[in-house]
C-alpha positions as CSV (number, residue, x, y, z in Angstrom):
1,M,7.1,-0.4,12.5
2,Q,8.9,-3.5,12.0
3,K,12.1,-1.6,11.3
4,D,11.4,1.0,13.8
5,L,11.0,-1.6,16.8
6,D,13.7,-3.7,15.4
7,I,11.2,-6.7,15.5
8,K,12.0,-8.2,11.9
9,E,11.8,-12.1,11.8
10,Y,15.1,-12.9,10.5
11,T,15.3,-16.4,10.5
12,D,12.4,-16.1,7.7
13,T,14.5,-15.4,4.5
14,T,11.7,-15.8,2.2
15,H,8.9,-13.3,3.9
16,D,9.3,-10.0,5.2
17,V,7.5,-10.6,8.6
18,M,8.0,-9.5,12.2
19,I,7.9,-11.3,15.3
20,P,4.4,-11.1,16.9
21,H,4.0,-8.9,20.1
22,T,1.3,-8.1,22.4
23,I,1.6,-4.8,24.3
24,V,-0.4,-3.9,27.3
25,L,-0.6,-0.2,28.0
26,G,-1.5,1.6,31.0
27,R,-2.6,5.4,31.3
28,D,-0.8,7.8,29.4
29,L,0.5,5.0,27.2
30,E,2.7,3.5,29.7
31,V,4.1,0.3,28.5
32,F,3.2,-2.1,31.4
33,K,4.0,-5.5,29.9
34,V,5.1,-6.8,26.6
35,Y,4.6,-10.5,25.5
36,N,6.4,-11.9,22.2
37,G,6.6,-15.0,20.5
38,Y,5.0,-17.5,18.3
39,Y,2.3,-20.0,18.9
40,Y,0.2,-20.8,21.9
41,W,3.3,-20.4,24.4
42,G,4.5,-17.1,23.2
43,R,1.2,-15.1,23.4
44,P,-0.7,-14.1,26.4
45,S,-3.7,-16.0,27.3
46,T,-7.1,-14.7,28.3
47,A,-6.3,-15.0,31.9
48,E,-3.0,-13.4,31.9
49,L,-4.5,-10.5,30.0
50,H,-7.3,-10.3,32.6
51,A,-4.8,-10.5,35.5
52,E,-2.6,-7.7,33.7
53,L,-5.5,-5.3,33.1
54,R,-6.8,-5.9,37.0
55,E,-3.1,-4.7,38.1
56,L,-3.1,-1.8,35.8
57,A,-6.5,-0.9,37.1
58,R,-5.3,-1.3,40.5
59,R,-2.5,1.2,39.6
60,T,-4.5,3.6,37.8
61,Y,-7.6,3.9,40.3
62,R,-6.4,5.3,43.4
63,D,-9.9,4.4,44.9
64,W,-9.7,1.0,43.6
65,D,-9.7,-0.4,47.5
66,I,-12.0,1.9,49.1
67,T,-11.5,0.1,52.4
68,E,-8.1,1.7,53.0
69,P,-8.2,3.7,56.3
70,E,-6.5,6.7,54.3
71,L,-9.2,6.7,51.8
72,R,-12.1,6.6,54.3
73,E,-10.6,9.2,56.1
74,K,-10.4,11.5,53.0
75,W,-14.0,11.0,52.1
76,K,-15.1,11.7,55.6
77,K,-13.3,15.0,55.4
78,G,-14.8,15.7,52.0
79,D,-11.7,15.4,50.1
80,K,-12.8,13.7,46.9
81,S,-9.8,14.3,44.9
82,D,-8.7,10.6,44.8
83,F,-12.3,9.4,43.8
84,Y,-13.9,8.6,40.6
85,P,-15.3,10.7,39.0
86,Y,-14.8,13.5,41.4
87,G,-10.9,14.0,41.2
88,G,-9.4,16.4,38.6
89,N,-7.1,13.5,37.8
90,S,-9.7,10.8,37.5
91,I,-10.1,8.8,34.3
92,S,-12.8,6.6,33.3
93,M,-12.3,3.3,31.8
94,D,-13.8,4.4,28.7
95,T,-11.3,7.2,28.4
96,L,-8.4,4.6,29.4
97,M,-9.5,2.5,26.5
98,L,-9.9,5.3,24.2
99,Q,-6.0,6.2,24.9
100,M,-5.0,2.8,24.2
101,A,-6.8,2.6,21.0
102,G,-5.2,6.1,20.3
103,A,-1.9,4.1,20.5
104,V,-2.8,1.5,18.0
105,D,-4.3,4.2,15.7
106,Q,-0.6,5.3,15.1
107,Y,0.2,2.1,13.5
108,A,-3.1,0.7,12.3
109,G,-5.2,3.4,11.4
110,R,-8.0,5.4,13.3
111,A,-10.2,3.4,15.5
112,K,-14.0,4.0,15.4
113,R,-15.6,5.3,18.2
114,S,-18.9,3.5,19.0
């Protein structure tokens, strides 16, 4: 993976290590955000990850803000296509997390379902 992604740490001539990366993935394994770097400042904080995941959820779930007049009108008309779990394109948070774990599986082995 280090060679495929070209993230070899080239300043360490003794060890074969890679530059640490944190990749935030969205639906269908879309790369939403990439953090890279060492130590405290290069890695995302819990607050940053929380904000990134909130933004991803807002983009993923059409019914995130059900106060939107357009959504309220659709619901009144009986059109539930944009509402979880009714719409054909709906995705649960559990499914989204399993998709994200699936991306990790490609490199780190199979994720275990609980």
